N, C-alpha and C positions, 0 to 999 in steps of 0.2 A: 588484401585487407577488405573486410566487409564495410559497406557504406553504413554509417549510423542511421538508425531508424528514427523517424519523427512522425508524429501524428499530423494528419491533414487538418486544415482549419475547420472543416466540417466535423471531423472526429473530435477535435478539441472542444467545439461548441455543442457536441452531442454526447456520445457515449463516454468520453473522457470526463467531461464535466459532471455527468450523471453519476459515474462511478465514484468520483471524488466526493460528491455530496452524500452518496449512500454510505461510504466508508466513514465519513465524519459523523453522520447521523447514528450509525450503529456503534461507533466508539462512545459517543455521548450516552446512548442507551445502555451500554455495558457499564459505564461509570455510575449512572443513576441506579441501575438495578443491583449492582454489587457494592457500591460505595468504594471502589478500588481507586488508588491514586493514579495520576497520569503516568507514572513510571511503569505501572503494570500494563497499561494500554500500549505504551511504547515497546515494552518487552514482547507483547503479543504481536504487534505489527512487525517487529524485527523477525520473529519466528516465521510469520507469514511471508515476509519478503525473502527469507532464505530459501523458501520453496521455489522461488522464481529465479534464483541466482544460477548462473552457469556452473558447471562442474569445476572449472578453474577458479572461479570466484569463491566457491565454497571451500576449496582446499587452502586458499590463501588466508581465509579468516579463521 
């Protein structure tokens, strides 16, 4: 069985935190630019997340 991955403290306080902030900023920008509802942003994020799911996870959904 594979060991679960976890980010290091340095990564959490660096690239992970930056990535999170950038995603939030761009989602807010999308809402302001298009006047779309939160549900549309959630749907978009779900599609994006599915691109990172493993093959088994994709088949189960």
